[in-house]
SEFIKE-827960 format. One record per residue (C-alpha): residue number from 0; y, x, z; residue in one letter. Coordinates in steps of 0.05 Angstrom, whole numbers, plus 5000, padded with zeros to 4 digits. Example, Ala and Ser with C-alpha at 12.3 -4.5 7.8 and 13.67 -1.06 7.14 Angstrom:
<nodes>
{0 {4910 5246 5156} "A"};
{1 {4979 5273 5143} "S"};
</nodes>
This chain:
<nodes>
{0 {4999 4997 5000} "M"};
{1 {5036 5054 5016} "G"};
{2 {5119 5048 5048} "N"};
{3 {5159 4989 5015} "R"};
{4 {5234 4977 5020} "A"};
{5 {5274 4929 4988} "W"};
{6 {5342 4914 4969} "L"};
{7 {5374 4858 4978} "Y"};
{8 {5447 4824 4959} "L"};
{9 {5475 4780 5012} "C"};
{10 {5535 4740 5029} "S"};
{11 {5563 4706 5093} "D"};
{12 {5550 4634 5048} "E"};
{13 {5474 4641 5037} "D"};
{14 {5476 4644 5117} "E"};
{15 {5396 4603 5131} "G"};
{16 {5373 4623 5058} "A"};
{17 {5337 4674 5033} "P"};
{18 {5370 4729 5006} "P"};
{19 {5372 4754 4934} "A"};
{20 {5313 4809 4929} "E"};
{21 {5352 4856 4875} "I"};
{22 {5304 4914 4863} "A"};
{23 {5231 4934 4913} "S"};
{24 {5216 5014 4921} "A"};
{25 {5147 5046 4945} "N"};
{26 {5147 5110 4980} "G"};
{27 {5215 5136 4949} "N"};
{28 {5288 5129 4961} "L"};
{29 {5302 5119 4887} "P"};
{30 {5358 5158 4865} "T"};
{31 {5394 5087 4837} "L"};
{32 {5399 5062 4911} "W"};
{33 {5427 5120 4935} "Q"};
{34 {5492 5108 4889} "V"};
{35 {5489 5040 4903} "L"};
{36 {5488 5050 4975} "L"};
{37 {5543 5109 4974} "A"};
{38 {5595 5094 5022} "E"};
{39 {5539 5050 5060} "G"};
{40 {5534 5039 5135} "E"};
{41 {5482 5027 5186} "S"};
{42 {5462 4953 5187} "R"};
{43 {5402 4903 5203} "A"};
{44 {5370 4884 5134} "A"};
{45 {5330 4817 5124} "P"};
{46 {5264 4826 5142} "A"};
{47 {5236 4769 5090} "D"};
{48 {5171 4821 5063} "Q"};
{49 {5180 4871 5130} "D"};
{50 {5112 4889 5148} "L"};
{51 {5146 4879 5219} "L"};
{52 {5190 4830 5207} "G"};
{53 {5226 4840 5268} "D"};
{54 {5304 4857 5236} "G"};
{55 {5302 4915 5287} "N"};
{56 {5290 4966 5239} "G"};
{57 {5320 5020 5200} "A"};
{58 {5371 4988 5151} "G"};
{59 {5434 4999 5116} "M"};
{60 {5494 4961 5076} "A"};
{61 {5548 4979 5021} "A"};
{62 {5596 4942 4992} "D"};
{63 {5564 4907 4926} "A"};
{64 {5627 4903 4893} "R"};
{65 {5651 4975 4901} "V"};
{66 {5578 4985 4891} "A"};
{67 {5573 4946 4826} "H"};
{68 {5641 4995 4814} "Q"};
{69 {5604 5053 4826} "R"};
{70 {5544 5042 4770} "L"};
{71 {5600 5022 4716} "G"};
{72 {5631 5080 4719} "E"};
{73 {5564 5130 4722} "L"};
{74 {5549 5070 4651} "A"};
{75 {5609 5080 4624} "A"};
{76 {5602 5168 4630} "F"};
{77 {5535 5163 4609} "M"};
{78 {5562 5123 4552} "G"};
{79 {5609 5164 4526} "A"};
{80 {5589 5235 4532} "H"};
{81 {5506 5221 4516} "S"};
{82 {5481 5224 4446} "D"};
{83 {5417 5201 4410} "R"};
{84 {5378 5236 4465} "E"};
{85 {5402 5197 4518} "Y"};
{86 {5400 5131 4480} "A"};
{87 {5343 5096 4532} "L"};
{88 {5377 5111 4590} "P"};
{89 {5437 5091 4573} "V"};
{90 {5417 5031 4559} "L"};
{91 {5386 5016 4616} "Q"};
{92 {5449 5038 4659} "F"};
{93 {5479 4974 4617} "D"};
{94 {5431 4931 4632} "A"};
{95 {5429 4952 4705} "A"};
{96 {5506 4938 4714} "V"};
{97 {5495 4868 4677} "Q"};
{98 {5437 4844 4718} "Y"};
{99 {5478 4865 4787} "L"};
{100 {5547 4844 4758} "G"};
{101 {5508 4768 4730} "E"};
{102 {5480 4766 4810} "L"};
{103 {5547 4784 4840} "I"};
{104 {5581 4730 4792} "D"};
{105 {5537 4672 4825} "E"};
{106 {5569 4688 4892} "H"};
{107 {5654 4658 4907} "D"};
{108 {5703 4714 4881} "D"};
{109 {5731 4718 4953} "D"};
{110 {5668 4723 5003} "G"};
{111 {5639 4781 5033} "D"};
{112 {5583 4806 4994} "L"};
{113 {5536 4866 5013} "W"};
{114 {5475 4909 4972} "I"};
{115 {5433 4910 5043} "S"};
{116 {5376 4966 5033} "A"};
{117 {5312 4953 5083} "N"};
{118 {5290 5019 5098} "L"};
{119 {5242 4995 5155} "N"};
{120 {5174 5024 5131} "E"};
{121 {5207 5096 5097} "L"};
{122 {5234 5101 5162} "S"};
{123 {5164 5115 5195} "W"};
{124 {5158 5175 5163} "V"};
{125 {5217 5208 5199} "H"};
{126 {5198 5230 5258} "A"};
{127 {5266 5212 5302} "D"};
{128 {5256 5146 5287} "G"};
{129 {5295 5091 5238} "A"};
{130 {5368 5118 5272} "A"};
{131 {5360 5185 5250} "A"};
{132 {5331 5168 5183} "Y"};
{133 {5387 5117 5162} "V"};
{134 {5433 5172 5187} "H"};
{135 {5397 5229 5157} "Q"};
{136 {5396 5173 5081} "T"};
{137 {5473 5155 5096} "R"};
{138 {5491 5228 5092} "T"};
{139 {5428 5243 5026} "L"};
{140 {5469 5184 4993} "C"};
{141 {5550 5202 5002} "E"};
{142 {5517 5267 4983} "E"};
{143 {5496 5243 4919} "R"};
{144 {5547 5205 4893} "W"};
{145 {5604 5263 4919} "L"};
{146 {5567 5307 4865} "A"};
{147 {5552 5265 4816} "V"};
{148 {5629 5244 4810} "R"};
{149 {5640 5323 4811} "Q"};
{150 {5606 5332 4749} "G"};
{151 {5630 5262 4713} "M"};
{152 {5696 5287 4728} "Q"};
{153 {5689 5354 4703} "A"};
{154 {5647 5322 4642} "G"};
{155 {5584 5357 4650} "D"};
{156 {5540 5318 4625} "L"};
{157 {5481 5360 4638} "A"};
{158 {5493 5378 4717} "A"};
{159 {5490 5290 4710} "V"};
{160 {5430 5287 4691} "C"};
{161 {5401 5339 4730} "R"};
{162 {5425 5295 4797} "L"};
{163 {5399 5235 4767} "L"};
{164 {5334 5276 4753} "D"};
{165 {5337 5262 4686} "V"};
{166 {5287 5305 4670} "Q"};
{167 {5257 5282 4608} "D"};
{168 {5300 5221 4574} "A"};
{169 {5240 5220 4512} "G"};
{170 {5200 5192 4580} "D"};
{171 {5242 5131 4589} "A"};
{172 {5190 5086 4615} "S"};
{173 {5170 5142 4670} "G"};
{174 {5247 5164 4683} "W"};
{175 {5264 5092 4688} "A"};
{176 {5215 5081 4748} "W"};
{177 {5235 5158 4787} "R"};
{178 {5311 5138 4777} "F"};
{179 {5299 5062 4798} "G"};
{180 {5308 5024 4744} "F"};
{181 {5226 5008 4736} "G"};
{182 {5246 4968 4811} "G"};
{183 {5296 4919 4798} "L"};
{184 {5274 4847 4802} "S"};
{185 {5283 4827 4734} "H"};
{186 {5230 4820 4672} "S"};
{187 {5279 4874 4626} "Y"};
{188 {5265 4924 4672} "F"};
{189 {5180 4918 4676} "H"};
{190 {5134 4970 4657} "E"};
{191 {5152 4983 4583} "Q"};
{192 {5106 5029 4536} "D"};
{193 {5138 5031 4485} "P"};
{194 {5202 5027 4528} "A"};
{195 {5251 4967 4508} "R"};
{196 {5295 4980 4453} "T"};
{197 {5335 4915 4449} "V"};
{198 {5400 4905 4489} "S"};
{199 {5403 4864 4556} "F"};
{200 {5444 4816 4527} "E"};
{201 {5397 4807 4467} "D"};
{202 {5336 4800 4507} "Y"};
{203 {5370 4748 4561} "V"};
{204 {5389 4708 4497} "A"};
{205 {5322 4705 4469} "E"};
{206 {5296 4673 4526} "G"};
{207 {5262 4739 4553} "G"};
{208 {5295 4725 4627} "D"};
{209 {5237 4682 4645} "D"};
{210 {5203 4725 4711} "E"};
{211 {5142 4713 4687} "D"};
{212 {5158 4713 4610} "A"};
{213 {5135 4794 4605} "W"};
{214 {5049 4792 4594} "L"};
{215 {5054 4865 4589} "G"};
{216 {5066 4919 4531} "S"};
{217 {5106 4886 4482} "A"};
{218 {5081 4819 4500} "L"};
{219 {5115 4760 4515} "Y"};
{220 {5103 4674 4525} "R"};
{221 {5166 4627 4516} "Y"};
{222 {5167 4554 4518} "R"};
{223 {5199 4504 4470} "V"};
{224 {5186 4431 4491} "D"};
{225 {5149 4438 4547} "K"};
{226 {5086 4484 4506} "L"};
{227 {5084 4559 4510} "W"};
{228 {5064 4606 4464} "G"};
{229 {5067 4684 4449} "L"};
{230 {5118 4732 4413} "R"};
{231 {5123 4811 4413} "A"};
{232 {5181 4851 4408} "V"};
{233 {5200 4874 4331} "D"};
{234 {5196 4948 4338} "P"};
{235 {5241 4955 4285} "E"};
{236 {5290 4913 4327} "A"};
{237 {5318 4970 4351} "E"};
{238 {5356 4988 4272} "S"};
{239 {5430 4977 4277} "D"};
{240 {5456 4963 4203} "D"};
{241 {5527 4962 4226} "D"};
{242 {5527 5017 4269} "N"};
{243 {5565 4987 4324} "D"};
{244 {5518 5002 4379} "G"};
{245 {5496 4931 4388} "D"};
{246 {5422 4899 4353} "N"};
{247 {5448 4839 4313} "D"};
{248 {5382 4814 4289} "G"};
{249 {5323 4779 4308} "D"};
{250 {5281 4821 4363} "C"};
{251 {5221 4781 4356} "W"};
{252 {5161 4776 4323} "L"};
{253 {5114 4706 4328} "P"};
{254 {5045 4708 4354} "V"};
{255 {5021 4646 4368} "M"};
{256 {5063 4574 4365} "A"};
{257 {5079 4539 4418} "P"};
{258 {5012 4497 4438} "Q"};
{259 {4985 4507 4505} "W"};
{260 {5006 4479 4571} "D"};
{261 {5013 4544 4608} "A"};
{262 {4995 4619 4593} "I"};
{263 {4990 4676 4649} "W"};
{264 {4953 4746 4655} "R"};
{265 {4883 4749 4668} "S"};
{266 {4880 4824 4694} "G"};
{267 {4834 4846 4646} "A"};
{268 {4847 4918 4623} "S"};
{269 {4860 4895 4565} "D"};
{270 {4934 4863 4570} "E"};
{271 {4923 4817 4511} "G"};
{272 {4865 4782 4558} "V"};
{273 {4895 4714 4577} "L"};
{274 {4889 4657 4612} "W"};
{275 {4913 4601 4574} "I"};
{276 {4919 4519 4593} "S"};
{277 {4909 4454 4563} "S"};
{278 {4892 4381 4595} "E"};
{279 {4883 4410 4654} "G"};
{280 {4828 4465 4644} "R"};
{281 {4823 4529 4624} "T"};
{282 {4802 4580 4578} "G"};
{283 {4818 4651 4545} "L"};
{284 {4850 4680 4490} "L"};
{285 {4863 4747 4470} "R"};
{286 {4923 4784 4425} "V"};
{287 {4905 4838 4391} "T"};
{288 {4950 4875 4337} "E"};
{289 {4990 4809 4349} "N"};
{290 {4941 4769 4326} "V"};
{291 {4914 4716 4372} "A"};
{292 {4842 4698 4376} "S"};
{293 {4815 4640 4424} "V"};
{294 {4756 4678 4457} "L"};
{295 {4735 4607 4507} "V"};
{296 {4763 4548 4486} "A"};
{297 {4800 4515 4566} "P"};
{298 {4731 4478 4595} "R"};
{299 {4738 4513 4655} "F"};
{300 {4770 4469 4724} "D"};
{301 {4791 4533 4760} "A"};
{302 {4802 4607 4748} "V"};
{303 {4798 4664 4788} "W"};
{304 {4836 4737 4763} "D"};
{305 {4790 4789 4722} "F"};
{306 {4773 4858 4775} "E"};
{307 {4733 4905 4737} "E"};
{308 {4737 4861 4673} "D"};
{309 {4691 4809 4708} "V"};
{310 {4720 4739 4723} "A"};
{311 {4703 4683 4770} "S"};
{312 {4700 4612 4733} "V"};
{313 {4687 4539 4774} "Q"};
{314 {4664 4478 4721} "I"};
{315 {4655 4429 4769} "G"};
{316 {4640 4443 4837} "D"};
{317 {4599 4507 4818} "K"};
{318 {4622 4581 4806} "V"};
{319 {4597 4632 4747} "G"};
{320 {4620 4684 4718} "L"};
{321 {4640 4711 4653} "I"};
{322 {4670 4772 4622} "A"};
{323 {4738 4791 4594} "A"};
{324 {4707 4788 4526} "D"};
{325 {4698 4718 4538} "G"};
{326 {4615 4728 4550} "S"};
{327 {4584 4686 4608} "E"};
{328 {4547 4733 4652} "I"};
{329 {4526 4674 4690} "L"};
{330 {4532 4610 4682} "Q"};
{331 {4564 4560 4741} "P"};
{332 {4513 4563 4788} "S"};
{333 {4541 4593 4857} "L"};
{334 {4579 4553 4910} "D"};
{335 {4633 4610 4910} "E"};
{336 {4642 4683 4886} "A"};
{337 {4699 4741 4906} "W"};
{338 {4718 4796 4861} "N"};
{339 {4675 4843 4823} "C"};
{340 {4683 4909 4859} "A"};
{341 {4643 4967 4840} "Q"};
{342 {4599 4926 4793} "G"};
{343 {4576 4877 4847} "L"};
{344 {4610 4817 4863} "V"};
{345 {4604 4776 4929} "V"};
{346 {4579 4705 4922} "A"};
{347 {4549 4666 4969} "R"};
{348 {4498 4599 4958} "V"};
{349 {4494 4551 5021} "G"};
{350 {4502 4583 5082} "D"};
{351 {4491 4658 5050} "Q"};
{352 {4515 4711 5025} "L"};
{353 {4488 4762 4969} "G"};
{354 {4512 4804 4919} "F"};
{355 {4507 4790 4828} "V"};
{356 {4510 4854 4782} "D"};
{357 {4537 4844 4712} "K"};
{358 {4481 4821 4683} "S"};
{359 {4487 4749 4724} "G"};
{360 {4430 4773 4774} "G"};
{361 {4411 4793 4841} "W"};
{362 {4431 4860 4854} "A"};
{363 {4422 4837 4934} "I"};
{364 {4397 4766 4944} "T"};
{365 {4426 4719 4988} "P"};
{366 {4413 4731 5064} "R"};
{367 {4475 4751 5098} "F"};
{368 {4523 4707 5148} "E"};
{369 {4582 4742 5121} "D"};
{370 {4596 4805 5074} "A"};
{371 {4647 4846 5034} "G"};
{372 {4665 4883 4968} "S"};
{373 {4626 4952 4949} "F"};
{374 {4659 5018 4967} "C"};
{375 {4674 5077 4943} "P"};
{376 {4610 5117 4957} "G"};
{377 {4570 5051 4944} "G"};
{378 {4573 5014 5002} "L"};
{379 {4592 4950 5030} "A"};
{380 {4604 4915 5101} "P"};
{381 {4559 4862 5120} "A"};
{382 {4550 4810 5176} "F"};
{383 {4479 4798 5212} "E"};
{384 {4458 4773 5273} "A"};
{385 {4545 4767 5310} "Q"};
{386 {4555 4839 5280} "A"};
{387 {4578 4886 5223} "W"};
{388 {4545 4925 5192} "G"};
{389 {4545 4972 5123} "L"};
{390 {4493 4967 5074} "V"};
{391 {4476 5008 4998} "D"};
{392 {4471 4967 4934} "R"};
{393 {4398 4949 4944} "R"};
{394 {4409 4909 5017} "G"};
{395 {4383 4968 5056} "D"};
{396 {4417 4977 5120} "W"};
{397 {4450 5044 5124} "V"};
{398 {4500 5034 5180} "A"};
{399 {4460 4980 5233} "A"};
{400 {4503 4924 5248} "P"};
{401 {4522 4945 5311} "E"};
{402 {4613 4928 5316} "W"};
{403 {4657 4866 5318} "D"};
{404 {4685 4887 5251} "D"};
{405 {4678 4928 5197} "V"};
{406 {4730 4948 5149} "Y"};
{407 {4753 4995 5083} "W"};
{408 {4819 5034 5095} "D"};
{409 {4845 5057 5022} "E"};
{410 {4891 5111 5069} "D"};
{411 {4831 5144 5104} "L"};
{412 {4785 5143 5053} "H"};
{413 {4738 5109 5098} "A"};
{414 {4704 5051 5148} "F"};
{415 {4743 5032 5211} "I"};
{416 {4700 5006 5255} "T"};
{417 {4713 4958 5310} "E"};
{418 {4697 4947 5397} "R"};
{419 {4723 4908 5439} "D"};
{420 {4794 4916 5406} "G"};
{421 {4775 4999 5407} "M"};
{422 {4772 5036 5333} "Q"};
{423 {4720 5086 5308} "G"};
{424 {4706 5123 5238} "L"};
{425 {4648 5113 5178} "I"};
{426 {4655 5158 5122} "D"};
{427 {4643 5135 5055} "A"};
{428 {4574 5155 5054} "S"};
{429 {4557 5123 5112} "G"};
{430 {4559 5188 5153} "R"};
{431 {4577 5170 5232} "P"};
{432 {4648 5203 5244} "V"};
{433 {4682 5172 5310} "L"};
{434 {4655 5125 5355} "D"};
{435 {4694 5071 5366} "A"};
{436 {4747 5087 5418} "S"};
{437 {4808 5101 5389} "F"};
{438 {4870 5052 5396} "A"};
{439 {4883 5074 5325} "A"};
{440 {4863 5113 5270} "L"};
{441 {4909 5141 5210} "A"};
{442 {4914 5210 5159} "P"};
{443 {4950 5268 5182} "L"};
{444 {4963 5277 5114} "D"};
{445 {4999 5218 5085} "T"};
{446 {5016 5245 5015} "A"};
{447 {4948 5288 4999} "A"};
{448 {4889 5247 4955} "D"};
{449 {4836 5222 5017} "A"};
{450 {4780 5225 4967} "A"};
{451 {4791 5293 4952} "E"};
{452 {4811 5315 5021} "L"};
{453 {4739 5290 5042} "W"};
{454 {4700 5324 4980} "T"};
{455 {4744 5387 4999} "S"};
{456 {4738 5384 5082} "G"};
{457 {4803 5385 5093} "L"};
{458 {4809 5320 5112} "M"};
{459 {4850 5307 5192} "R"};
{460 {4853 5248 5223} "I"};
{461 {4917 5230 5274} "S"};
{462 {4883 5196 5331} "V"};
{463 {4911 5149 5390} "L"};
{464 {4884 5143 5455} "T"};
{465 {4896 5069 5503} "Q"};
{466 {4937 5117 5537} "D"};
{467 {4989 5134 5477} "A"};
{468 {4968 5209 5478} "R"};
{469 {4953 5234 5401} "R"};
{470 {4912 5286 5372} "G"};
{471 {4868 5306 5304} "V"};
{472 {4809 5315 5288} "V"};
{473 {4778 5339 5223} "D"};
{474 {4724 5296 5183} "G"};
{475 {4667 5312 5221} "Q"};
{476 {4691 5288 5285} "G"};
{477 {4711 5357 5310} "A"};
{478 {4782 5356 5353} "V"};
{479 {4829 5401 5323} "R"};
{480 {4901 5384 5358} "V"};
{481 {4884 5371 5430} "P"};
{482 {4897 5299 5441} "I"};
{483 {4946 5298 5494} "V"};
{484 {5011 5289 5451} "Y"};
{485 {5061 5240 5445} "S"};
{486 {5064 5257 5370} "D"};
{487 {5022 5291 5318} "V"};
{488 {5050 5293 5241} "G"};
{489 {5048 5337 5187} "E"};
{490 {5096 5400 5173} "V"};
{491 {5146 5393 5135} "S"};
{492 {5151 5456 5083} "W"};
{493 {5210 5483 5046} "L"};
{494 {5250 5495 5010} "P"};
{495 {5233 5426 4976} "S"};
{496 {5250 5429 4899} "E"};
{497 {5273 5348 4894} "R"};
{498 {5312 5312 4956} "P"};
{499 {5261 5263 4990} "G"};
{500 {5195 5302 4952} "I"};
{501 {5156 5341 5000} "P"};
{502 {5123 5406 4983} "E"};
{503 {5049 5425 4992} "P"};
{504 {5039 5483 5049} "A"};
{505 {5027 5553 5016} "P"};
{506 {4969 5577 4984} "D"};
{507 {4901 5566 5028} "G"};
{508 {4944 5539 5080} "Q"};
{509 {4927 5464 5065} "A"};
{510 {4902 5429 5127} "G"};
{511 {4918 5481 5176} "R"};
{512 {4981 5461 5213} "Y"};
{513 {4997 5406 5256} "A"};
{514 {5082 5385 5279} "R"};
{515 {5073 5367 5361} "I"};
{516 {5113 5333 5394} "L"};
{517 {5121 5328 5463} "A"};
{518 {5170 5267 5503} "N"};
{519 {5215 5309 5551} "V"};
{520 {5246 5252 5589} "G"};
{521 {5312 5215 5552} "R"};
{522 {5368 5232 5528} "D"};
{523 {5449 5224 5564} "D"};
{524 {5442 5160 5522} "D"};
{525 {5380 5148 5545} "G"};
{526 {5330 5140 5476} "D"};
{527 {5270 5182 5492} "E"};
{528 {5285 5253 5478} "A"};
{529 {5227 5285 5432} "W"};
{530 {5212 5377 5431} "A"};
{531 {5178 5382 5372} "E"};
{532 {5125 5461 5358} "G"};
{533 {5065 5477 5310} "V"};
{534 {4996 5478 5330} "Y"};
{535 {4943 5525 5288} "D"};
{536 {4883 5487 5272} "M"};
{537 {4845 5546 5248} "A"};
{538 {4864 5583 5300} "E"};
{539 {4867 5532 5361} "G"};
{540 {4936 5548 5387} "R"};
{541 {5004 5531 5393} "E"};
{542 {5036 5564 5350} "V"};
{543 {5105 5545 5375} "L"};
{544 {5101 5507 5440} "A"};
{545 {5142 5445 5431} "C"};
{546 {5212 5470 5458} "Q"};
{547 {5249 5456 5399} "H"};
{548 {5292 5402 5365} "V"};
{549 {5274 5415 5296} "L"};
{550 {5216 5448 5261} "T"};
{551 {5197 5461 5192} "F"};
{552 {5148 5509 5158} "G"};
{553 {5182 5559 5108} "L"};
{554 {5164 5601 5045} "A"};
{555 {5197 5652 5020} "W"};
{556 {5168 5719 4978} "N"};
{557 {5087 5700 4993} "G"};
{558 {5096 5696 5063} "A"};
{559 {5122 5636 5107} "Y"};
{560 {5136 5624 5165} "G"};
{561 {5183 5571 5213} "W"};
{562 {5255 5562 5215} "L"};
{563 {5273 5523 5282} "V"};
{564 {5331 5492 5310} "M"};
{565 {5328 5500 5389} "Q"};
{566 {5387 5480 5444} "A"};
{567 {5402 5537 5481} "G"};
{568 {5432 5539 5563} "Q"};
{569 {5499 5522 5532} "A"};
{570 {5520 5495 5472} "L"};
{571 {5527 5527 5415} "C"};
{572 {5602 5529 5396} "P"};
{573 {5597 5549 5328} "H"};
{574 {5532 5503 5304} "N"};
{575 {5560 5427 5290} "V"};
{576 {5513 5403 5337} "D"};
{577 {5508 5452 5396} "G"};
{578 {5444 5482 5363} "L"};
{579 {5416 5553 5359} "Y"};
{580 {5367 5568 5291} "V"};
{581 {5319 5619 5279} "G"};
{582 {5267 5645 5241} "V"};
{583 {5191 5657 5276} "A"};
{584 {5134 5692 5231} "R"};
{585 {5068 5656 5214} "A"};
{586 {5043 5668 5274} "G"};
{587 {5092 5648 5325} "G"};
{588 {5122 5702 5343} "D"};
{589 {5201 5725 5325} "W"};
{590 {5229 5747 5259} "L"};
{591 {5297 5724 5281} "H"};
{592 {5308 5692 5351} "E"};
{593 {5345 5625 5339} "P"};
{594 {5411 5660 5360} "V"};
{595 {5453 5643 5303} "Y"};
{596 {5498 5579 5288} "A"};
{597 {5470 5575 5226} "W"};
{598 {5431 5606 5162} "I"};
{599 {5441 5598 5091} "G"};
{600 {5497 5549 5099} "S"};
{601 {5534 5522 5154} "P"};
{602 {5514 5445 5143} "E"};
{603 {5465 5424 5205} "S"};
{604 {5392 5422 5184} "L"};
{605 {5393 5355 5218} "Q"};
{606 {5424 5337 5144} "T"};
{607 {5406 5328 5088} "A"};
{608 {5460 5379 5064} "A"};
{609 {5428 5432 5111} "G"};
{610 {5357 5418 5091} "V"};
{611 {5371 5420 5013} "Y"};
{612 {5416 5482 5027} "N"};
{613 {5404 5529 5082} "G"};
{614 {5330 5542 5067} "P"};
{615 {5343 5554 4984} "P"};
{616 {5391 5597 5007} "A"};
{617 {5345 5635 5058} "I"};
{618 {5285 5641 5008} "V"};
{619 {5331 5655 4941} "S"};
{620 {5357 5719 4973} "Q"};
{621 {5288 5732 5010} "W"};
{622 {5246 5730 4945} "N"};
{623 {5293 5780 4912} "E"};
{624 {5291 5836 4986} "G"};
{625 {5356 5815 4987} "E"};
{626 {5384 5792 5049} "P"};
{627 {5414 5719 5061} "V"};
{628 {5489 5709 5106} "R"};
{629 {5477 5681 5184} "A"};
{630 {5526 5666 5231} "M"};
{631 {5522 5688 5305} "R"};
{632 {5516 5632 5344} "G"};
{633 {5556 5664 5405} "D"};
{634 {5619 5703 5367} "T"};
{635 {5624 5662 5305} "G"};
{636 {5612 5730 5274} "V"};
{637 {5577 5731 5193} "L"};
{638 {5517 5775 5195} "V"};
{639 {5451 5783 5144} "M"};
{640 {5386 5776 5157} "L"};
{641 {5338 5814 5122} "H"};
{642 {5261 5784 5113} "R"};
{643 {5238 5849 5146} "D"};
{644 {5267 5823 5223} "G"};
{645 {5341 5865 5211} "R"};
{646 {5413 5847 5230} "E"};
{647 {5459 5878 5192} "T"};
{648 {5535 5875 5182} "P"};
{649 {5561 5824 5131} "A"};
</nodes>
């Protein structure tokens, strides 16, 4: 599922009504959002789609009309300075400006109107909590827009494109998703292959603004006199015969005349396979190279979308199975059927469940009280004698039924077992890893592919006890970080090539280190105070004790170590946070003790500017064998720090 975020348009006049969703994202803060949220402030966001839904998570808000002006300024610059190489991004920019403008125009001119971002799930990965994440995000947005604006004022298209992460304008669809266009909540911006070449105005004028009209690839549905037909985007419509920058011609090719009560996606791997309905019955249609043919005339009373190109269909009170080519796998004879997974469908006959294969035969005859779908590794949860276990594809018990619940966890790529409210773990092959004795389990590395971590032996699992202690165990169930800390997490390695994109550990060090946190009381505002350290899972020891405000991994010239911020007995007079900065070697001994106000760049390491300026300066200098500038925290004197541990005058 990932860590999701939402962007809304809110106004006082909408009080009591759900806000209008502008966009959504998953796992990142798109650059487009950073432009819109620049000059914003911390503010509670709508929690309509939030998993917690308590309204108390991370949120930001910015004046919607001012944000629209910023986007318009950027679109105008791109249009004025871009050549044909950047024509597709310019089209997307113009469309985004018009889309947001239309949403704004639906509200009174004199009412308060703001763009609100729900960043709650994104803040979960920030060790210092929601408030710190919002503070960091505000800084990132402001600095991004300031840099973009400076680039525009200088007329530097290349610089602006770098800041917007336009790495390959030819990859228009991929770039649109990275930048954030693909997440905008209008069908014009939905995934496009090939990229859309019609303007927003033409698209809307031709009825493309029906939110459900897009059926995949270049295919769309449209309605005339309450009946639905099909049409496709004309690839020749991108031509501009009068050279006025507009596509004045018809941008559609007819595929099927309106004749159906409804047309919708089927979920088949072939996006041209669609459900159709007429007079209360449903059938199946396929479009190939803009030619439509009916695979199954409407005859089903109910249908469920394809999974692995197998769908459940109902006639009367019985359910059968069909393939995506319209052929019948199993005539309607089941009382119930679920999605196909790993080639098998959970099916019910009477009070018992079994599994049907893609040939329509019983792979496991009905005998279970309940069952779940098969998962990677070839096992499925099954319920018998009031307990859950795991069965293989023959129906044999691989893990005998003894738990209150067993379910597949995609993030861990393993099965979670539950007993008396506690969790345990069984791997994909059915091997017990952890007994059900933990309050919660999660992967330590949230960015890596979990299946690959199991294969490589690098799976590390964060565990939480009932008394709120955390530690780390490996894929064999062995404790790798003692279960005594207030929290554990991944080490953030710097420098990062792109803001917000985590860097992997240095070569050969993947899965070795964990960031550890200890609760050290409360600060002056009464909030919980935390201290960070680093644990070496290979050597089984703390390389940095929990005595630091921040810890980062730092890699340079084939070596690595730790960049830290630390509080002294007195506030550092030359650091904006009153803290001291230092660099430790990989083993934890000091390369440069934390006695400096800053190293590499004067910005605070608690801000995006500090993270994306200081560490790169250190690494770029040390990679060349040159010293890096730093400021002594006690005197404010500038010095030069060498990678061999020497300090020399600046």
